DRENPAMAR-341143 format. One record per residue: residue number from 1; x, y, z of N, C-alpha, C in turn. Coordinates in steps of 0.2 Angstrom, whole numbers, plus 5000, padded with zeros to 4 digits. Example, Ala and Ser with C-alpha at 12.3 -4.5 7.8 and 13.67 -1.06 7.14 Angstrom:
<rec seq="1" n_X="5066" n_Y="4972" n_Z="5039" ca_X="5062" ca_Y="4978" ca_Z="5039" c_X="5066" c_Y="4984" c_Z="5039"/>
<rec seq="2" n_X="5064" n_Y="4989" n_Z="5035" ca_X="5068" ca_Y="4995" ca_Z="5036" c_X="5064" c_Y="5000" c_Z="5039"/>
//
This chain:
<rec seq="1" n_X="5323" n_Y="4937" n_Z="5046" ca_X="5329" ca_Y="4935" ca_Z="5049" c_X="5331" c_Y="4929" c_Z="5045"/>
<rec seq="2" n_X="5337" n_Y="4928" n_Z="5043" ca_X="5340" ca_Y="4923" ca_Z="5040" c_X="5341" c_Y="4917" c_Z="5044"/>
<rec seq="3" n_X="5342" n_Y="4911" n_Z="5041" ca_X="5343" ca_Y="4905" ca_Z="5045" c_X="5349" c_Y="4905" c_Z="5050"/>
<rec seq="4" n_X="5354" n_Y="4908" n_Z="5047" ca_X="5360" ca_Y="4909" ca_Z="5051" c_X="5359" c_Y="4914" c_Z="5056"/>
<rec seq="5" n_X="5356" n_Y="4920" n_Z="5055" ca_X="5354" ca_Y="4924" ca_Z="5061" c_X="5350" c_Y="4921" c_Z="5066"/>
<rec seq="6" n_X="5345" n_Y="4917" n_Z="5064" ca_X="5341" ca_Y="4913" ca_Z="5069" c_X="5346" c_Y="4909" c_Z="5073"/>
<rec seq="7" n_X="5350" n_Y="4905" n_Z="5070" ca_X="5355" ca_Y="4901" ca_Z="5074" c_X="5359" c_Y="4905" c_Z="5079"/>
<rec seq="8" n_X="5362" n_Y="4910" n_Z="5076" ca_X="5366" ca_Y="4914" ca_Z="5081" c_X="5362" c_Y="4917" c_Z="5087"/>
<rec seq="9" n_X="5356" n_Y="4920" n_Z="5086" ca_X="5353" ca_Y="4922" ca_Z="5091" c_X="5351" c_Y="4917" c_Z="5096"/>
<rec seq="10" n_X="5349" n_Y="4911" n_Z="5093" ca_X="5347" ca_Y="4905" ca_Z="5098" c_X="5353" c_Y="4903" c_Z="5102"/>
<rec seq="11" n_X="5359" n_Y="4903" n_Z="5099" ca_X="5365" ca_Y="4901" ca_Z="5102" c_X="5367" c_Y="4906" c_Z="5108"/>
<rec seq="12" n_X="5366" n_Y="4912" n_Z="5106" ca_X="5367" ca_Y="4917" ca_Z="5111" c_X="5363" c_Y="4916" c_Z="5117"/>
<rec seq="13" n_X="5356" n_Y="4915" n_Z="5116" ca_X="5351" ca_Y="4915" ca_Z="5121" c_X="5352" c_Y="4908" c_Z="5125"/>
<rec seq="14" n_X="5354" n_Y="4903" n_Z="5122" ca_X="5356" ca_Y="4897" ca_Z="5125" c_X="5362" c_Y="4898" c_Z="5130"/>
<rec seq="15" n_X="5367" n_Y="4901" n_Z="5128" ca_X="5373" ca_Y="4902" ca_Z="5132" c_X="5372" c_Y="4907" c_Z="5137"/>
<rec seq="16" n_X="5367" n_Y="4912" n_Z="5136" ca_X="5366" ca_Y="4917" ca_Z="5141" c_X="5358" c_Y="4917" c_Z="5143"/>
<rec seq="17" n_X="5356" n_Y="4912" n_Z="5146" ca_X="5349" ca_Y="4911" ca_Z="5147" c_X="5346" c_Y="4916" c_Z="5151"/>
<rec seq="18" n_X="5350" n_Y="4920" n_Z="5155" ca_X="5347" ca_Y="4925" ca_Z="5159" c_X="5344" c_Y="4931" c_Z="5155"/>
<rec seq="19" n_X="5346" n_Y="4931" n_Z="5148" ca_X="5344" ca_Y="4936" ca_Z="5144" c_X="5337" c_Y="4935" c_Z="5141"/>
<rec seq="20" n_X="5334" n_Y="4928" n_Z="5142" ca_X="5328" ca_Y="4927" ca_Z="5140" c_X="5322" c_Y="4931" c_Z="5143"/>
<rec seq="21" n_X="5323" n_Y="4932" n_Z="5149" ca_X="5318" ca_Y="4937" ca_Z="5153" c_X="5318" c_Y="4944" c_Z="5150"/>
<rec seq="22" n_X="5324" n_Y="4946" n_Z="5148" ca_X="5324" ca_Y="4953" ca_Z="5145" c_X="5321" c_Y="4953" c_Z="5138"/>
<rec seq="23" n_X="5322" n_Y="4948" n_Z="5134" ca_X="5319" ca_Y="4947" ca_Z="5128" c_X="5312" c_Y="4947" c_Z="5128"/>
<rec seq="24" n_X="5309" n_Y="4944" n_Z="5133" ca_X="5302" ca_Y="4944" ca_Z="5134" c_X="5299" c_Y="4951" c_Z="5136"/>
<rec seq="25" n_X="5303" n_Y="4954" n_Z="5141" ca_X="5301" ca_Y="4961" ca_Z="5143" c_X="5301" c_Y="4966" c_Z="5137"/>
<rec seq="26" n_X="5306" n_Y="4965" n_Z="5132" ca_X="5307" ca_Y="4969" ca_Z="5127" c_X="5303" c_Y="4967" c_Z="5121"/>
<rec seq="27" n_X="5299" n_Y="4962" n_Z="5122" ca_X="5294" ca_Y="4959" ca_Z="5116" c_X="5298" c_Y="4957" c_Z="5110"/>
<rec seq="28" n_X="5304" n_Y="4954" n_Z="5111" ca_X="5308" ca_Y="4952" ca_Z="5105" c_X="5306" c_Y="4945" c_Z="5103"/>
<rec seq="29" n_X="5300" n_Y="4945" n_Z="5100" ca_X="5296" ca_Y="4938" ca_Z="5099" c_X="5300" c_Y="4934" c_Z="5094"/>
<rec seq="30" n_X="5303" n_Y="4937" n_Z="5088" ca_X="5306" ca_Y="4934" ca_Z="5083" c_X="5312" c_Y="4930" c_Z="5086"/>
<rec seq="31" n_X="5316" n_Y="4933" n_Z="5090" ca_X="5322" ca_Y="4930" ca_Z="5093" c_X="5320" c_Y="4924" c_Z="5098"/>
<rec seq="32" n_X="5315" n_Y="4925" n_Z="5101" ca_X="5312" ca_Y="4920" ca_Z="5106" c_X="5310" c_Y="4914" c_Z="5102"/>
<rec seq="33" n_X="5306" n_Y="4916" n_Z="5096" ca_X="5304" ca_Y="4910" ca_Z="5092" c_X="5310" c_Y="4906" c_Z="5089"/>
<rec seq="34" n_X="5315" n_Y="4910" n_Z="5087" ca_X="5321" ca_Y="4907" ca_Z="5084" c_X="5324" c_Y="4902" c_Z="5090"/>
<rec seq="35" n_X="5324" n_Y="4904" n_Z="5096" ca_X="5327" ca_Y="4900" ca_Z="5101" c_X="5323" c_Y="4894" c_Z="5102"/>
<rec seq="36" n_X="5316" n_Y="4894" n_Z="5102" ca_X="5312" ca_Y="4889" ca_Z="5103" c_X="5313" c_Y="4884" c_Z="5098"/>
<rec seq="37" n_X="5313" n_Y="4886" n_Z="5092" ca_X="5314" ca_Y="4882" ca_Z="5086" c_X="5320" c_Y="4878" c_Z="5086"/>
<rec seq="38" n_X="5326" n_Y="4882" n_Z="5087" ca_X="5332" ca_Y="4879" ca_Z="5088" c_X="5333" c_Y="4873" c_Z="5093"/>
<rec seq="39" n_X="5330" n_Y="4875" n_Z="5099" ca_X="5330" ca_Y="4870" ca_Z="5105" c_X="5326" c_Y="4864" c_Z="5103"/>
<rec seq="40" n_X="5321" n_Y="4865" n_Z="5100" ca_X="5316" ca_Y="4859" ca_Z="5098" c_X="5319" c_Y="4855" c_Z="5093"/>
<rec seq="41" n_X="5323" n_Y="4858" n_Z="5088" ca_X="5327" ca_Y="4854" ca_Z="5083" c_X="5333" c_Y="4850" c_Z="5086"/>
<rec seq="42" n_X="5335" n_Y="4852" n_Z="5092" ca_X="5341" ca_Y="4849" ca_Z="5095" c_X="5347" c_Y="4850" c_Z="5091"/>
<rec seq="43" n_X="5353" n_Y="4848" n_Z="5095" ca_X="5359" ca_Y="4849" ca_Z="5091" c_X="5360" c_Y="4843" c_Z="5086"/>
<rec seq="44" n_X="5363" n_Y="4845" n_Z="5081" ca_X="5363" ca_Y="4840" ca_Z="5075" c_X="5368" c_Y="4835" c_Z="5077"/>
<rec seq="45" n_X="5366" n_Y="4828" n_Z="5076" ca_X="5370" ca_Y="4823" ca_Z="5078" c_X="5377" c_Y="4823" c_Z="5074"/>
<rec seq="46" n_X="5376" n_Y="4825" n_Z="5068" ca_X="5383" ca_Y="4826" ca_Z="5064" c_X="5388" c_Y="4830" c_Z="5067"/>
<rec seq="47" n_X="5386" n_Y="4835" n_Z="5071" ca_X="5390" ca_Y="4839" ca_Z="5075" c_X="5394" c_Y="4835" c_Z="5080"/>
<rec seq="48" n_X="5392" n_Y="4830" n_Z="5082" ca_X="5395" ca_Y="4826" ca_Z="5087" c_X="5402" c_Y="4823" c_Z="5084"/>
<rec seq="49" n_X="5401" n_Y="4822" n_Z="5078" ca_X="5407" ca_Y="4819" ca_Z="5074" c_X="5412" c_Y="4825" c_Z="5072"/>
<rec seq="50" n_X="5409" n_Y="4830" n_Z="5070" ca_X="5414" ca_Y="4836" ca_Z="5067" c_X="5416" c_Y="4840" c_Z="5073"/>
<rec seq="51" n_X="5412" n_Y="4841" n_Z="5078" ca_X="5414" ca_Y="4846" ca_Z="5084" c_X="5411" c_Y="4844" c_Z="5090"/>
<rec seq="52" n_X="5414" n_Y="4838" n_Z="5093" ca_X="5411" ca_Y="4835" ca_Z="5099" c_X="5410" c_Y="4840" c_Z="5105"/>
<rec seq="53" n_X="5415" n_Y="4845" n_Z="5106" ca_X="5415" ca_Y="4849" ca_Z="5111" c_X="5409" c_Y="4854" c_Z="5110"/>
<rec seq="54" n_X="5408" n_Y="4857" n_Z="5104" ca_X="5402" ca_Y="4861" ca_Z="5103" c_X="5395" c_Y="4857" c_Z="5104"/>
<rec seq="55" n_X="5395" n_Y="4851" n_Z="5101" ca_X="5389" ca_Y="4847" ca_Z="5102" c_X="5388" c_Y="4846" c_Z="5110"/>
<rec seq="56" n_X="5392" n_Y="4844" n_Z="5114" ca_X="5391" ca_Y="4843" ca_Z="5121" c_X="5389" c_Y="4850" c_Z="5124"/>
<rec seq="57" n_X="5392" n_Y="4855" n_Z="5122" ca_X="5390" ca_Y="4862" ca_Z="5125" c_X="5382" c_Y="4863" c_Z="5123"/>
<rec seq="58" n_X="5381" n_Y="4862" n_Z="5117" ca_X="5374" ca_Y="4864" ca_Z="5115" c_X="5369" c_Y="4859" c_Z="5118"/>
<rec seq="59" n_X="5371" n_Y="4853" n_Z="5118" ca_X="5366" ca_Y="4848" ca_Z="5122" c_X="5365" c_Y="4850" c_Z="5129"/>
<rec seq="60" n_X="5370" n_Y="4852" n_Z="5133" ca_X="5370" ca_Y="4854" ca_Z="5139" c_X="5365" c_Y="4861" c_Z="5140"/>
<rec seq="61" n_X="5366" n_Y="4865" n_Z="5135" ca_X="5362" ca_Y="4871" ca_Z="5136" c_X="5355" c_Y="4870" c_Z="5134"/>
<rec seq="62" n_X="5354" n_Y="4866" n_Z="5129" ca_X="5347" ca_Y="4864" ca_Z="5127" c_X="5343" c_Y="4861" c_Z="5133"/>
<rec seq="63" n_X="5347" n_Y="4856" n_Z="5136" ca_X="5344" ca_Y="4853" ca_Z="5142" c_X="5342" c_Y="4858" c_Z="5147"/>
<rec seq="64" n_X="5347" n_Y="4862" n_Z="5149" ca_X="5346" ca_Y="4867" ca_Z="5154" c_X="5340" c_Y="4871" c_Z="5152"/>
<rec seq="65" n_X="5339" n_Y="4873" n_Z="5146" ca_X="5334" ca_Y="4877" ca_Z="5144" c_X="5327" c_Y="4874" c_Z="5145"/>
<rec seq="66" n_X="5327" n_Y="4867" n_Z="5143" ca_X="5320" ca_Y="4864" ca_Z="5144" c_X="5319" c_Y="4863" c_Z="5152"/>
<rec seq="67" n_X="5324" n_Y="4861" n_Z="5156" ca_X="5323" ca_Y="4861" ca_Z="5163" c_X="5321" c_Y="4867" c_Z="5166"/>
<rec seq="68" n_X="5323" n_Y="4873" n_Z="5163" ca_X="5320" ca_Y="4879" ca_Z="5166" c_X="5313" c_Y="4881" c_Z="5163"/>
<rec seq="69" n_X="5310" n_Y="4877" n_Z="5160" ca_X="5303" ca_Y="4878" ca_Z="5158" c_X="5302" c_Y="4880" c_Z="5150"/>
<rec seq="70" n_X="5308" n_Y="4878" n_Z="5146" ca_X="5307" ca_Y="4880" ca_Z="5139" c_X="5302" c_Y="4876" c_Z="5135"/>
<rec seq="71" n_X="5300" n_Y="4870" n_Z="5138" ca_X="5295" ca_Y="4866" ca_Z="5135" c_X="5288" c_Y="4870" c_Z="5135"/>
<rec seq="72" n_X="5287" n_Y="4875" n_Z="5139" ca_X="5281" ca_Y="4878" ca_Z="5140" c_X="5280" c_Y="4884" c_Z="5134"/>
<rec seq="73" n_X="5285" n_Y="4885" n_Z="5131" ca_X="5285" ca_Y="4890" ca_Z="5126" c_X="5280" c_Y="4888" c_Z="5120"/>
<rec seq="74" n_X="5276" n_Y="4892" n_Z="5117" ca_X="5272" ca_Y="4890" ca_Z="5111" c_X="5275" c_Y="4893" c_Z="5105"/>
<rec seq="75" n_X="5277" n_Y="4889" n_Z="5101" ca_X="5280" ca_Y="4891" ca_Z="5094" c_X="5274" c_Y="4895" c_Z="5090"/>
<rec seq="76" n_X="5268" n_Y="4893" n_Z="5090" ca_X="5263" ca_Y="4896" ca_Z="5087" c_X="5261" c_Y="4903" c_Z="5089"/>
<rec seq="77" n_X="5261" n_Y="4903" n_Z="5096" ca_X="5260" ca_Y="4910" ca_Z="5099" c_X="5265" c_Y="4915" c_Z="5098"/>
<rec seq="78" n_X="5272" n_Y="4913" n_Z="5098" ca_X="5277" ca_Y="4917" ca_Z="5097" c_X="5277" c_Y="4919" c_Z="5090"/>
<rec seq="79" n_X="5275" n_Y="4914" n_Z="5085" ca_X="5275" ca_Y="4916" ca_Z="5078" c_X="5270" c_Y="4921" c_Z="5077"/>
<rec seq="80" n_X="5264" n_Y="4921" n_Z="5080" ca_X="5259" ca_Y="4926" ca_Z="5079" c_X="5261" c_Y="4933" c_Z="5082"/>
<rec seq="81" n_X="5264" n_Y="4933" n_Z="5087" ca_X="5267" ca_Y="4939" ca_Z="5090" c_X="5272" c_Y="4942" c_Z="5086"/>
<rec seq="82" n_X="5277" n_Y="4938" n_Z="5083" ca_X="5282" ca_Y="4940" ca_Z="5079" c_X="5280" c_Y="4943" c_Z="5073"/>
<rec seq="83" n_X="5274" n_Y="4941" n_Z="5070" ca_X="5271" ca_Y="4944" ca_Z="5064" c_X="5267" c_Y="4950" c_Z="5065"/>
<rec seq="84" n_X="5266" n_Y="4952" n_Z="5071" ca_X="5262" ca_Y="4958" ca_Z="5072" c_X="5266" c_Y="4964" c_Z="5071"/>
//
């Protein structure tokens, strides 16, 4: 998956967090890994200057992701599962 594809899937899952459970059920480990990596990197501070509305939206979505338990995701475990 390219960096752009990872960003797109992460943004999709942040916007529609109800899909995360479906991705787990379907064992879509690479997409879940992209989500976790994107959320842990956080929204780019430069985005606040270039697109403040998108920056606020991403920050809100990332915060909601972590409040719903996103911090418990293991990047290492997801990476191993994605490689299988």
